[in-house]
N, C-alpha and C positions, 0 to 999 in steps of 0.2 A: 297927192290925196293917199291917206293910207286910211286901211281899217284895223281895225284892232280887236281882236273878240279876247276876250276872258272868262274867268268863272267856271271855267271847269273844273271837275274833281271825283273821288273814289267816294263813294254815298250808297247806303244798303237801302234795297228793295222795300218803296213808299217813302223815301226820301225826297228832298227838295232841294232844286239846285239853281242859279239864276246868273241866264248868261246875259254878258255886255259886248255891244259891238260897235266903238264909237272911231268915228270920221275926223280927221284933222288935214288939215291943210288950209289950201284956199279952195273956200267950198261958197258956190253960189247956192245951189238947189241939192237936196236928196228925195226923188222921189219914191221907190218900194225900195223897200228892205225886207228882204228873208233869209232866213235859217235853211242849212243844208246839213245833212246827217252824213258819213260814210262810215260801214260798219269793216270789220276786215276783211277784205275779201269780195266786197261788193261795191255797188255804183253809189257815187254819189247821188241822194235824195232830198228834192224839197220836202221840209217839215212845215214849214208855216211863212206866209209876205201878210205884212203892212204896207198898205197902200200910202201915198201924204194924208188923204183926207183920214184918215183910220182904219177902213176896209181891212179885214181879217179874212184868211183862208189858213184853212189848217189841214193836213192827210188825216184820212179817220182813225189813225192809232193812235192819235194824240191828242184829239177832241177829250173838250172836259178836259182834262190834265196838264197840256202847255197854255199858254197864255204868251203873245207876242204883242210888247208894245213899243212907244217912240218917244223919245225927248227932243222935240224939233229945237229947243233954244240950243241945247248942248250937244245936239248932229248927235244920238245915241238912242240904237235902239237894243230892246230887250227881249227872253225868251226864259219865263219863268217857265220852270217844268216841277208839277208835282207828282205823287203820286212814281214814281219812277217804275220801271221795271228794267229786270236786266237785258231785254231785248231793244231796250233804251239804249245801250253802250256805244258809242259811236265816236268819232272824231267829229265836231261843229263846226260849223263854218258859217260865215257869216257874210251877207252879199249885198251891196247897194248899189242904184243910178245913180250916180251923182254929174252933180257941171259944178264946174269950174270957169274959171276965162275963157279957158280956150276951146275946152273938152267936154264933151258929155260919156259917158263911160261905164259899164260897169265895171264892180271893185270886186274882191274875194279879199276877206280877212284870213288869218295865216291857219286857223284852227284852235280848236280846244278842245283837250280828252276830257269824254263822259263816260266813265266805270260805275256801271250799277250790279252790285253783287248780291247774290240771291240770301 
């Protein structure tokens, strides 16, 4: 099982980006999917989570600007980021709790850089 994150890039303040997180391999189930971010010199923080049933949670600093979603048929999660601010600059990681035939575990994507210029 692998998670592949993509969609990062350089954008001006006020712009938008859409991150994707695609799971591949022999997958029987995907439970919660989450996005984290880690700025230089800081710890990795949880940004948003979506449950199997579609319930979402966000940290206060991104509420109203970011939207987490998932496409279960494609085993893919998304993070739509609007009204981006320079303080959103970080490496963004996705995480998902994935079941395969013999194992259920948390998997991490490799990270995608988001840079917001002022």
